[in-house]
N, CA, C and O atoms as a printed pandas DataFrame, in Angstrom:
     atom_number atom_name residue_name chain_id  residue_number  x_coord  y_coord  z_coord
0              1         N          MET        A               1    0.027   24.738   21.335
1              2        CA          MET        A               1    0.915   24.000   20.465
2              3         C          MET        A               1    2.083   23.403   21.248
3              4         O          MET        A               1    2.613   22.360   20.867
4              5         N          TRP        A               2    2.482   24.046   22.322
5              6        CA          TRP        A               2    3.618   23.531   23.110
6              7         C          TRP        A               2    3.309   22.165   23.694
7              8         O          TRP        A               2    4.230   21.400   23.981
8              9         N          VAL        A               3    2.016   21.833   23.881
9             10        CA          VAL        A               3    1.645   20.506   24.376
10            11         C          VAL        A               3    2.107   19.433   23.393
11            12         O          VAL        A               3    2.635   18.401   23.806
12            13         N          PHE        A               4    1.913   19.671   22.095
13            14        CA          PHE        A               4    2.363   18.706   21.086
14            15         C          PHE        A               4    3.879   18.584   21.089
15            16         O          PHE        A               4    4.418   17.488   20.940
16            17         N          ALA        A               5    4.557   19.693   21.254
17            18        CA          ALA        A               5    6.022   19.679   21.256
18            19         C          ALA        A               5    6.577   18.927   22.459
19            20         O          ALA        A               5    7.699   18.423   22.406
20            21         N          SER        A               6    5.809   18.843   23.540
21            22        CA          SER        A               6    6.295   18.167   24.740
22            23         C          SER        A               6    5.962   16.671   24.768
23            24         O          SER        A               6    6.398   15.964   25.677
24            25         N          LEU        A               7    5.205   16.186   23.797
25            26        CA          LEU        A               7    4.904   14.754   23.732
26            27         C          LEU        A               7    6.190   13.976   23.449
27            28         O          LEU        A               7    7.048   14.455   22.707
28            29         N          PRO        A               8    6.335   12.786   24.028
29            30        CA          PRO        A               8    7.549   12.000   23.797
30            31         C          PRO        A               8    7.527   11.324   22.427
31            32         O          PRO        A               8    7.326   10.114   22.320
32            33         N          ALA        A               9    7.732   12.108   21.404
33            34        CA          ALA        A               9    7.689   11.604   20.033
34            35         C          ALA        A               9    8.979   11.978   19.317
35            36         O          ALA        A               9    9.584   13.015   19.594
36            37         N          ARG        A              10    9.384   11.130   18.405
37            38        CA          ARG        A              10   10.586   11.411   17.616
38            39         C          ARG        A              10   10.336   12.483   16.577
39            40         O          ARG        A              10   11.241   13.244   16.234
40            41         N          GLY        A              11    9.128   12.547   16.077
41            42        CA          GLY        A              11    8.891   13.494   15.003
42            43         C          GLY        A              11    7.454   13.910   14.880
43            44         O          GLY        A              11    6.556   13.355   15.513
44            45         N          SER        A              12    7.267   14.906   14.043
45            46        CA          SER        A              12    5.937   15.425   13.750
46            47         C          SER        A              12    5.795   15.566   12.250
47            48         O          SER        A              12    6.731   15.968   11.559
48            49         N          LEU        A              13    4.621   15.234   11.754
49            50        CA          LEU        A              13    4.274   15.461   10.360
50            51         C          LEU        A              13    3.200   16.519   10.352
51            52         O          LEU        A              13    2.292   16.499   11.183
52            53         N          THR        A              14    3.297   17.438    9.423
53            54        CA          THR        A              14    2.265   18.455    9.318
54            55         C          THR        A              14    2.020   18.800    7.863
55            56         O          THR        A              14    2.935   18.781    7.040
56            57         N          THR        A              15    0.776   19.115    7.561
57            58        CA          THR        A              15    0.444   19.626    6.240
58            59         C          THR        A              15    0.327   21.148    6.289
59            60         O          THR        A              15    0.044   21.782    5.272
60            61         N          ASN        A              16    0.542   21.730    7.451
61            62        CA          ASN        A              16    0.514   23.189    7.586
62            63         C          ASN        A              16    1.813   23.783    7.064
63            64         O          ASN        A              16    2.870   23.155    7.129
64            65         N          TYR        A              17    1.720   24.999    6.546
65            66        CA          TYR        A              17    2.890   25.696    6.014
66            67         C          TYR        A              17    3.587   26.534    7.080
67            68         O          TYR        A              17    4.746   26.911    6.912
68            69         N          ASP        A              18    2.897   26.825    8.161
69            70        CA          ASP        A              18    3.431   27.724    9.185
70            71         C          ASP        A              18    4.557   27.063    9.982
71            72         O          ASP        A              18    4.895   25.902    9.754
72            73         N          ASN        A              19    5.126   27.814   10.911
73            74        CA          ASN        A              19    6.229   27.293   11.718
74            75         C          ASN        A              19    5.855   27.155   13.198
75            76         O          ASN        A              19    6.719   27.250   14.070
76            77         N          LEU        A              20    4.581   26.934   13.475
77            78        CA          LEU        A              20    4.133   26.827   14.868
78            79         C          LEU        A              20    4.776   25.648   15.596
79            80         O          LEU        A              20    5.177   25.787   16.752
80            81         N          LEU        A              21    4.880   24.509   14.952
81            82        CA          LEU        A              21    5.497   23.345   15.604
82            83         C          LEU        A              21    6.959   23.624   15.956
83            84         O          LEU        A              21    7.413   23.307   17.056
84            85         N          GLU        A              22    7.678   24.212   15.024
85            86        CA          GLU        A              22    9.081   24.505   15.281
86            87         C          GLU        A              22    9.245   25.502   16.419
87            88         O          GLU        A              22   10.111   25.346   17.280
88            89         N          ARG        A              23    8.397   26.531   16.409
89            90        CA          ARG        A              23    8.479   27.552   17.467
90            91         C          ARG        A              23    8.116   26.966   18.828
91            92         O          ARG        A              23    8.702   27.363   19.836
92            93         N          ALA        A              24    7.172   26.037   18.884
93            94        CA          ALA        A              24    6.788   25.408   20.147
94            95         C          ALA        A              24    7.856   24.445   20.628
95            96         O          ALA        A              24    7.992   24.234   21.833
96            97         N          PHE        A              25    8.600   23.867   19.733
97            98        CA          PHE        A              25    9.623   22.883   20.071
98            99         C          PHE        A              25   10.777   23.511   20.843
99           100         O          PHE        A              25   11.298   22.894   21.773
100          101         N          VAL        A              26   11.182   24.708   20.484
101          102        CA          VAL        A              26   12.372   25.348   21.058
102          103         C          VAL        A              26   12.273   25.549   22.569
103          104         O          VAL        A              26   13.200   25.145   23.272
104          105         N          PRO        A              27   11.209   26.147   23.117
105          106        CA          PRO        A              27   11.160   26.330   24.578
106          107         C          PRO        A              27   11.132   25.015   25.355
107          108         O          PRO        A              27   11.628   24.941   26.480
108          109         N          VAL        A              28   10.555   23.987   24.755
109          110        CA          VAL        A              28   10.443   22.694   25.438
110          111         C          VAL        A              28   11.769   21.946   25.410
111          112         O          VAL        A              28   12.190   21.397   26.428
112          113         N          HIS        A              29   12.435   21.918   24.249
113          114        CA          HIS        A              29   13.631   21.098   24.060
114          115         C          HIS        A              29   14.935   21.900   24.033
115          116         O          HIS        A              29   16.023   21.327   23.980
116          117         N          LYS        A              30   14.815   23.222   24.070
117          118        CA          LYS        A              30   15.983   24.122   24.087
118          119         C          LYS        A              30   16.850   24.002   22.838
119          120         O          LYS        A              30   18.055   24.249   22.888
120          121         N          ARG        A              31   16.245   23.629   21.737
121          122        CA          ARG        A              31   16.949   23.568   20.456
122          123         C          ARG        A              31   15.923   23.501   19.328
123          124         O          ARG        A              31   14.741   23.254   19.568
124          125         N          GLN        A              32   16.377   23.720   18.114
125          126        CA          GLN        A              32   15.517   23.632   16.939
126          127         C          GLN        A              32   15.343   22.174   16.522
127          128         O          GLN        A              32   16.291   21.397   16.637
128          129         N          PRO        A              33   14.176   21.784   16.048
129          130        CA          PRO        A              33   14.033   20.438   15.477
130          131         C          PRO        A              33   14.639   20.408   14.082
131          132         O          PRO        A              33   14.871   21.454   13.475
132          133         N          ASN        A              34   14.887   19.234   13.589
133          134        CA          ASN        A              34   15.351   19.050   12.219
134          135         C          ASN        A              34   14.130   19.187   11.313
135          136         O          ASN        A              34   13.262   18.313   11.318
136          137         N          VAL        A              35   14.047   20.266   10.536
137          138        CA          VAL        A              35   12.895   20.514    9.667
138          139         C          VAL        A              35   13.219   20.002    8.270
139          140         O          VAL        A              35   14.216   20.391    7.661
140          141         N          ILE        A              36   12.356   19.125    7.781
141          142        CA          ILE        A              36   12.538   18.541    6.457
142          143         C          ILE        A              36   11.277   18.834    5.646
143          144         O          ILE        A              36   10.165   18.510    6.063
144          145         N          ARG        A              37   11.469   19.447    4.495
145          146        CA          ARG        A              37   10.334   19.760    3.624
146          147         C          ARG        A              37   10.122   18.632    2.623
147          148         O          ARG        A              37   11.048   17.885    2.306
148          149         N          VAL        A              38    8.916   18.521    2.138
149          150        CA          VAL        A              38    8.571   17.471    1.186
150          151         C          VAL        A              38    9.379   17.596   -0.106
151          152         O          VAL        A              38    9.640   16.591   -0.768
152          153         N          ASP        A              39    9.775   18.805   -0.467
153          154        CA          ASP        A              39   10.540   18.988   -1.699
154          155         C          ASP        A              39   12.036   18.722   -1.507
155          156         O          ASP        A              39   12.810   18.861   -2.454
156          157         N          GLN        A              40   12.447   18.347   -0.310
157          158        CA          GLN        A              40   13.846   18.035   -0.029
158          159         C          GLN        A              40   14.047   16.519   -0.020
159          160         O          GLN        A              40   14.444   15.944    0.994
160          161         N          ARG        A              41   13.777   15.890   -1.137
161          162        CA          ARG        A              41   13.840   14.423   -1.224
162          163         C          ARG        A              41   15.202   13.879   -0.813
163          164         O          ARG        A              41   15.296   12.772   -0.283
164          165         N          ASP        A              42   16.251   14.649   -1.055
165          166        CA          ASP        A              42   17.596   14.201   -0.686
166          167         C          ASP        A              42   17.810   14.180    0.826
167          168         O          ASP        A              42   18.825   13.668    1.298
168          169         N          ARG        A              43   16.868   14.730    1.588
169          170        CA          ARG        A              43   16.982   14.749    3.049
170          171         C          ARG        A              43   16.020   13.794    3.736
171          172         O          ARG        A              43   16.050   13.687    4.962
172          173         N          TRP        A              44   15.171   13.097    2.995
173          174        CA          TRP        A              44   14.173   12.212    3.608
174          175         C          TRP        A              44   14.819   11.139    4.472
175          176         O          TRP        A              44   14.225   10.710    5.461
176          177         N          HIS        A              45   16.013   10.701    4.125
177          178        CA          HIS        A              45   16.692    9.670    4.915
178          179         C          HIS        A              45   16.979   10.150    6.337
179          180         O          HIS        A              45   17.156    9.334    7.241
180          181         N          GLU        A              46   17.026   11.456    6.539
181          182        CA          GLU        A              46   17.308   12.007    7.866
182          183         C          GLU        A              46   16.204   11.705    8.871
183          184         O          GLU        A              46   16.423   11.810   10.078
184          185         N          ILE        A              47   15.035   11.336    8.396
185          186        CA          ILE        A              47   13.937   10.998    9.298
186          187         C          ILE        A              47   14.339    9.840   10.198
187          188         O          ILE        A              47   14.005    9.824   11.383
188          189         N          HIS        A              48   15.049    8.878    9.642
189          190        CA          HIS        A              48   15.495    7.727   10.428
190          191         C          HIS        A              48   16.645    8.093   11.359
191          192         O          HIS        A              48   16.795    7.499   12.427
192          193         N          ASP        A              49   17.456    9.065   10.958
193          194        CA          ASP        A              49   18.653    9.414   11.717
194          195         C          ASP        A              49   18.425   10.539   12.725
195          196         O          ASP        A              49   19.163   10.665   13.703
196          197         N          ALA        A              50   17.414   11.344   12.483
197          198        CA          ALA        A              50   17.201   12.540   13.300
198          199         C          ALA        A              50   16.729   12.168   14.700
199          200         O          ALA        A              50   15.928   11.250   14.874
200          201         N          GLY        A              51   17.227   12.885   15.686
201          202        CA          GLY        A              51   16.731   12.715   17.044
202          203         C          GLY        A              51   15.304   13.204   17.151
203          204         O          GLY        A              51   14.497   12.624   17.878
204          205         N          SER        A              52   14.994   14.244   16.445
205          206        CA          SER        A              52   13.635   14.764   16.370
206          207         C          SER        A              52   13.503   15.496   15.036
207          208         O          SER        A              52   14.467   16.071   14.531
208          209         N          PHE        A              53   12.320   15.464   14.488
209          210        CA          PHE        A              53   12.131   16.101   13.187
210          211         C          PHE        A              53   10.714   16.630   13.050
211          212         O          PHE        A              53    9.791   16.185   13.731
212          213         N          VAL        A              54   10.570   17.587   12.153
213          214        CA          VAL        A              54    9.276   18.062   11.681
214          215         C          VAL        A              54    9.310   17.873   10.174
215          216         O          VAL        A              54   10.121   18.485    9.479
216          217         N          LEU        A              55    8.429   17.028    9.678
217          218        CA          LEU        A              55    8.333   16.798    8.238
218          219         C          LEU        A              55    7.149   17.587    7.715
219          220         O          LEU        A              55    6.009   17.354    8.118
220          221         N          LYS        A              56    7.419   18.512    6.827
221          222        CA          LYS        A              56    6.387   19.384    6.269
222          223         C          LYS        A              56    5.921   18.783    4.951
223          224         O          LYS        A              56    6.554   18.967    3.911
224          225         N          LEU        A              57    4.805   18.062    5.010
225          226        CA          LEU        A              57    4.311   17.294    3.875
226          227         C          LEU        A              57    3.805   18.142    2.715
227          228         O          LEU        A              57    3.789   17.676    1.576
228          229         N          HIS        A              58    3.397   19.360    2.979
229          230        CA          HIS        A              58    2.878   20.223    1.911
230          231         C          HIS        A              58    3.691   21.493    1.757
231          232         O          HIS        A              58    3.226   22.455    1.145
232          233         N          GLY        A              59    4.897   21.513    2.303
233          234        CA          GLY        A              59    5.769   22.664    2.120
234          235         C          GLY        A              59    5.871   23.535    3.351
235          236         O          GLY        A              59    5.308   23.232    4.403
236          237         N          ASP        A              60    6.603   24.625    3.194
237          238        CA          ASP        A              60    6.944   25.512    4.303
238          239         C          ASP        A              60    6.831   26.957    3.836
239          240         O          ASP        A              60    7.242   27.291    2.726
240          241         N          ILE        A              61    6.277   27.802    4.680
241          242        CA          ILE        A              61    6.103   29.221    4.356
242          243         C          ILE        A              61    7.447   29.900    4.082
243          244         O          ILE        A              61    7.502   30.909    3.379
244          245         N          GLU        A              62    8.530   29.347    4.636
245          246        CA          GLU        A              62    9.865   29.906    4.405
246          247         C          GLU        A              62   10.363   29.616    2.983
247          248         O          GLU        A              62   11.335   30.225    2.537
248          249         N          ASN        A              63    9.717   28.706    2.277
249          250        CA          ASN        A              63   10.084   28.348    0.909
250          251         C          ASN        A              63    8.807   28.286    0.065
251          252         O          ASN        A              63    8.330   27.199   -0.261
252          253         N          PRO        A              64    8.256   29.450   -0.289
253          254        CA          PRO        A              64    6.959   29.489   -0.971
254          255         C          PRO        A              64    6.918   28.725   -2.293
255          256         O          PRO        A              64    5.855   28.242   -2.681
256          257         N          ASP        A              65    8.035   28.603   -2.987
257          258        CA          ASP        A              65    8.040   27.902   -4.272
258          259         C          ASP        A              65    7.753   26.407   -4.119
259          260         O          ASP        A              65    7.308   25.768   -5.072
260          261         N          GLY        A              66    8.000   25.847   -2.943
261          262        CA          GLY        A              66    7.799   24.426   -2.728
262          263         C          GLY        A              66    6.466   24.062   -2.101
263          264         O          GLY        A              66    6.226   22.892   -1.801
264          265         N          ILE        A              67    5.594   25.042   -1.898
265          266        CA          ILE        A              67    4.307   24.780   -1.248
266          267         C          ILE        A              67    3.367   24.015   -2.184
267          268         O          ILE        A              67    3.228   24.342   -3.362
268          269         N          ILE        A              68    2.736   22.997   -1.624
269          270        CA          ILE        A              68    1.730   22.214   -2.349
270          271         C          ILE        A              68    0.391   22.887   -2.088
271          272         O          ILE        A              68   -0.146   22.835   -0.982
272          273         N          LEU        A              69   -0.132   23.515   -3.127
273          274        CA          LEU        A              69   -1.354   24.297   -2.974
274          275         C          LEU        A              69   -2.194   24.121   -4.229
275          276         O          LEU        A              69   -1.745   24.425   -5.334
276          277         N          GLY        A              70   -3.388   23.639   -4.058
277          278        CA          GLY        A              70   -4.283   23.471   -5.192
278          279         C          GLY        A              70   -4.200   22.088   -5.801
279          280         O          GLY        A              70   -3.268   21.329   -5.533
280          281         N          PHE        A              71   -5.176   21.773   -6.618
281          282        CA          PHE        A              71   -5.325   20.447   -7.190
282          283         C          PHE        A              71   -4.116   20.017   -8.015
283          284         O          PHE        A              71   -3.645   18.889   -7.873
284          285         N          MET        A              72   -3.609   20.893   -8.869
285          286        CA          MET        A              72   -2.519   20.519   -9.780
286          287         C          MET        A              72   -1.245   20.153   -9.016
287          288         O          MET        A              72   -0.620   19.135   -9.313
288          289         N          SER        A              73   -0.857   20.967   -8.043
289          290        CA          SER        A              73    0.377   20.652   -7.323
290          291         C          SER        A              73    0.198   19.423   -6.436
291          292         O          SER        A              73    1.137   18.646   -6.258
292          293         N          TYR        A              74   -0.988   19.242   -5.884
293          294        CA          TYR        A              74   -1.243   18.047   -5.073
294          295         C          TYR        A              74   -1.245   16.796   -5.963
295          296         O          TYR        A              74   -0.701   15.761   -5.580
296          297         N          ARG        A              75   -1.846   16.894   -7.129
297          298        CA          ARG        A              75   -1.856   15.775   -8.075
298          299         C          ARG        A              75   -0.429   15.406   -8.487
299          300         O          ARG        A              75   -0.074   14.228   -8.524
300          301         N          ASP        A              76    0.380   16.413   -8.793
301          302        CA          ASP        A              76    1.769   16.157   -9.176
302          303         C          ASP        A              76    2.525   15.476   -8.047
303          304         O          ASP        A              76    3.319   14.568   -8.291
304          305         N          LEU        A              77    2.287   15.904   -6.819
305          306        CA          LEU        A              77    2.941   15.292   -5.669
306          307         C          LEU        A              77    2.533   13.829   -5.529
307          308         O          LEU        A              77    3.386   12.966   -5.322
308          309         N          MET        A              78    1.247   13.548   -5.639
309          310        CA          MET        A              78    0.760   12.177   -5.484
310          311         C          MET        A              78    1.216   11.269   -6.622
311          312         O          MET        A              78    1.337   10.060   -6.427
312          313         N          GLN        A              79    1.469   11.820   -7.793
313          314        CA          GLN        A              79    1.936   11.019   -8.917
314          315         C          GLN        A              79    3.448   10.795   -8.886
315          316         O          GLN        A              79    3.978    9.990   -9.652
316          317         N          SER        A              80    4.128   11.501   -8.008
317          318        CA          SER        A              80    5.561   11.286   -7.856
318          319         C          SER        A              80    5.774    9.907   -7.236
319          320         O          SER        A              80    5.101    9.573   -6.262
320          321         N          PRO        A              81    6.684    9.103   -7.768
321          322        CA          PRO        A              81    6.890    7.769   -7.194
322          323         C          PRO        A              81    7.500    7.819   -5.791
323          324         O          PRO        A              81    7.359    6.868   -5.022
324          325         N          ASP        A              82    8.171    8.914   -5.457
325          326        CA          ASP        A              82    8.837    9.023   -4.167
326          327         C          ASP        A              82    7.880    9.309   -3.010
327          328         O          ASP        A              82    8.052    8.771   -1.917
328          329         N          TYR        A              83    6.885   10.143   -3.241
329          330        CA          TYR        A              83    6.009   10.582   -2.156
330          331         C          TYR        A              83    5.193    9.443   -1.558
331          332         O          TYR        A              83    5.208    9.285   -0.338
332          333         N          PRO        A              84    4.482    8.640   -2.347
333          334        CA          PRO        A              84    3.761    7.508   -1.752
334          335         C          PRO        A              84    4.705    6.545   -1.024
335          336         O          PRO        A              84    4.339    5.961   -0.004
336          337         N          HIS        A              85    5.913    6.385   -1.553
337          338        CA          HIS        A              85    6.901    5.524   -0.894
338          339         C          HIS        A              85    7.285    6.100    0.475
339          340         O          HIS        A              85    7.411    5.362    1.453
340          341         N          LEU        A              86    7.468    7.416    0.534
341          342        CA          LEU        A              86    7.783    8.078    1.810
342          343         C          LEU        A              86    6.657    7.841    2.809
343          344         O          LEU        A              86    6.920    7.466    3.952
344          345         N          LEU        A              87    5.424    8.049    2.406
345          346        CA          LEU        A              87    4.285    7.861    3.312
346          347         C          LEU        A              87    4.184    6.411    3.765
347          348         O          LEU        A              87    3.928    6.138    4.938
348          349         N          GLN        A              88    4.382    5.489    2.843
349          350        CA          GLN        A              88    4.329    4.074    3.192
350          351         C          GLN        A              88    5.400    3.741    4.231
351          352         O          GLN        A              88    5.124    3.048    5.211
352          353         N          MET        A              89    6.601    4.227    4.021
353          354        CA          MET        A              89    7.700    3.987    4.957
354          355         C          MET        A              89    7.390    4.575    6.332
355          356         O          MET        A              89    7.633    3.936    7.356
356          357         N          LEU        A              90    6.859    5.779    6.348
357          358        CA          LEU        A              90    6.539    6.425    7.618
358          359         C          LEU        A              90    5.460    5.656    8.377
359          360         O          LEU        A              90    5.611    5.384    9.568
360          361         N          PHE        A              91    4.388    5.311    7.698
361          362        CA          PHE        A              91    3.290    4.635    8.378
362          363         C          PHE        A              91    3.615    3.191    8.738
363          364         O          PHE        A              91    2.998    2.623    9.639
364          365         N          TYR        A              92    4.553    2.608    8.059
365          366        CA          TYR        A              92    4.983    1.250    8.375
366          367         C          TYR        A              92    5.912    1.228    9.591
367          368         O          TYR        A              92    5.825    0.331   10.430
368          369         N          ASP        A              93    6.795    2.215    9.677
369          370        CA          ASP        A              93    7.838    2.227   10.700
370          371         C          ASP        A              93    7.512    3.040   11.954
371          372         O          ASP        A              93    8.235    2.942   12.946
372          373         N          HIS        A              94    6.455    3.832   11.934
373          374        CA          HIS        A              94    6.193    4.752   13.040
374          375         C          HIS        A              94    4.736    4.690   13.473
375          376         O          HIS        A              94    3.865    4.270   12.712
376          377         N          THR        A              95    4.488    5.110   14.695
377          378        CA          THR        A              95    3.139    5.244   15.228
378          379         C          THR        A              95    2.771    6.721   15.195
379          380         O          THR        A              95    3.617    7.573   15.467
380          381         N          PHE        A              96    1.520    7.035   14.867
381          382        CA          PHE        A              96    1.106    8.421   14.713
382          383         C          PHE        A              96   -0.099    8.759   15.576
383          384         O          PHE        A              96   -0.989    7.934   15.783
384          385         N          LEU        A              97   -0.108    9.972   16.068
385          386        CA          LEU        A              97   -1.266   10.586   16.682
386          387         C          LEU        A              97   -1.758   11.601   15.662
387          388         O          LEU        A              97   -1.038   12.537   15.318
388          389         N          THR        A              98   -2.976   11.420   15.178
389          390        CA          THR        A              98   -3.522   12.312   14.161
390          391         C          THR        A              98   -4.491   13.277   14.814
391          392         O          THR        A              98   -5.414   12.872   15.520
392          393         N          VAL        A              99   -4.265   14.565   14.566
393          394        CA          VAL        A              99   -5.095   15.603   15.155
394          395         C          VAL        A              99   -5.632   16.489   14.038
395          396         O          VAL        A              99   -4.876   16.969   13.193
396          397         N          GLY        A             100   -6.941   16.698   14.043
397          398        CA          GLY        A             100   -7.537   17.633   13.102
398          399         C          GLY        A             100   -7.544   17.152   11.670
399          400         O          GLY        A             100   -7.355   17.948   10.750
400          401         N          SER        A             101   -7.757   15.872   11.464
401          402        CA          SER        A             101   -7.757   15.336   10.112
402          403         C          SER        A             101   -9.100   14.684    9.823
403          404         O          SER        A             101   -9.720   14.091   10.707
404          405         N          SER        A             102   -9.534   14.798    8.599
405          406        CA          SER        A             102  -10.758   14.138    8.184
406          407         C          SER        A             102  -10.399   12.869    7.436
407          408         O          SER        A             102   -9.496   12.873    6.600
408          409         N          LEU        A             103  -11.084   11.807    7.725
409          410        CA          LEU        A             103  -10.850   10.545    7.032
410          411         C          LEU        A             103  -11.877   10.328    5.916
411          412         O          LEU        A             103  -11.954    9.250    5.327
412          413         N          GLN        A             104  -12.660   11.366    5.638
413          414        CA          GLN        A             104  -13.650   11.263    4.577
414          415         C          GLN        A             104  -12.935   11.359    3.234
415          416         O          GLN        A             104  -11.950   12.082    3.085
416          417         N          GLY        A             105  -13.452   10.613    2.264
417          418        CA          GLY        A             105  -12.885   10.659    0.926
418          419         C          GLY        A             105  -13.219   11.955    0.223
419          420         O          GLY        A             105  -14.093   12.711    0.648
420          421         N          ARG        A             106  -12.506   12.195   -0.856
421          422        CA          ARG        A             106  -12.755   13.382   -1.660
422          423         C          ARG        A             106  -14.175   13.349   -2.191
423          424         O          ARG        A             106  -14.655   12.316   -2.659
424          425         N          GLY        A             107  -14.825   14.466   -2.114
425          426        CA          GLY        A             107  -16.190   14.543   -2.604
426          427         C          GLY        A             107  -17.230   14.239   -1.535
427          428         O          GLY        A             107  -18.425   14.435   -1.752
428          429         N          SER        A             108  -16.775   13.760   -0.380
429          430        CA          SER        A             108  -17.713   13.504    0.708
430          431         C          SER        A             108  -18.047   14.806    1.405
431          432         O          SER        A             108  -17.286   15.772    1.347
432          433         N          SER        A             109  -19.147   14.820    2.037
433          434        CA          SER        A             109  -19.567   16.018    2.745
434          435         C          SER        A             109  -19.925   15.664    4.180
435          436         O          SER        A             109  -20.563   14.645    4.444
436          437         N          SER        A             110  -19.505   16.522    5.101
437          438        CA          SER        A             110  -19.864   16.286    6.498
438          439         C          SER        A             110  -21.160   16.989    6.863
439          440         O          SER        A             110  -21.627   16.884    7.997
440          441         N          CYS        A             111  -21.741   17.700    5.917
441          442        CA          CYS        A             111  -23.000   18.406    6.184
442          443         C          CYS        A             111  -24.173   17.464    5.915
443          444         O          CYS        A             111  -24.170   16.700    4.950
444          445         N          ASN        A             112  -25.151   17.536    6.773
445          446        CA          ASN        A             112  -26.359   16.715    6.594
446          447         C          ASN        A             112  -27.526   17.579    6.176
447          448         O          ASN        A             112  -28.630   17.071    5.976
């Protein structure tokens, strides 16, 4: 994980709830990254201002009440007018390296 933390990037997006990215960031950069959770809408503007950030798109284990888990909470998140706007802004203004993601649509199967 420290390899990702050492990449010359302003920020990281993760759908993981764990704190592996944050823990890997400290030995490399000698400080904590600015961690912003998806449920902290009042802090989303910090993405533009932060020197480095970790945006937790599905919540954080340190705040279990805000975790996006299961169909209902994911549906509610996607129906929020703010969340799609956040994603649009991020993908419009930033370049991303995607690791470990499937681009298959819902209901698709990778099994043959």
